[in-house]
N, C-alpha and C positions, 0 to 999 in steps of 0.2 A: 548399383544395387548389390547388396551382399548375397553371396551364394548360400548363406545360412537360411535365408527365407525360402529357398527352393529345396530344402533338405528332403521333404517327403516326395516331391516330384522327381528329384534326382534318383531316389531309391526305386520309384515306380518305373522310371525310364530304364534303369538297369535291369529290373526284373523282366520287362517287356523285351529288351534286347536279348537277354539270355533265352527267353522262351521262344522268340522268333528264330534264333540261331539253332536251338534244338529242333524246332519244326523243320527248318531248312535241311538240316542234316538227316533227319528221319525221312523226309520226303524223298531225298536222293536215294534212299534204300528201299523205297516202295517198288513193288513189282512193275507197275506201269508209270515210270518216271515221266514220260511224255505227257500223261494226263495231269501230272503235278507241276508242270513247267511254270504256269502262271503263279501258282501258290509259292513255289520256290523263289521266283523273282520278287514277289511282294514281301516274302519273309526277309530276304536280303535287304530290300529297300527300307523296310521297317526297322530292322536291326541296326542298319547303318545310321538312319536319321535319329533313332533313339540314343545310340552311342554318341553321335555328334552333339545332340542337344544336351546330353548329360555332361559332356566335357565343357561345352559353351557356358552352361549355367554355373558350373563349378568355377569358371574363371570370370564370372560376372559380365557376360555379354550384354551389350546394350540392345541387342536384337531378340531378346527373350520372347516377346509377344509374337513377332513375325515367325520365328523358328518354331515356336510351339504350335502355331496355326498350321504350318506345313506338316509338322509331325502328326498332329491330330488327323489330318486328311489322309496321310499315308497309313496310319494305324487303322482308321476306319476301313479303308480299302483292303488292307491285309486281313482284318477280322472278318469282313464280308466274304472274302475268297476262302479263308480257312474254314468257315462254318459250312461251306458246301461239301466238304469232304468228311468221310466217316471215320477217319483215324483219330485216336485219342490225342495225339500230339497236335493235330490241327484244331481240335475243339478247345484244348488248353490255350493254344495260341490265340484263337478267336476271342476267348474270354479275357485274356490279358490285354489284347489290343483294344477291345471295347472299354475296358476299365481305364486304360490310359487316355483314350480319345475323349472320354467323358471329363 
């Protein structure tokens, strides 16, 4: 399969990865970092899988469906965790994760 067919998804993956990385970094600067530990972990997991899937789609992976399913699960989990927090960066991350998971 050609990577051109995944152009929109690749862009969305990149946006989600950047948003999760921003949330991760901002969570590390919050006053109560311990309270943010699970959010930080899921931000990293989500950013990593989005970055990997972006690269894999770009090179025409034959595992697109399987990787996309795992990515959607991780994005859903990250979005659910982020929406529990009152920080703007978490709310933006939750929105981006939900958009990608859909």
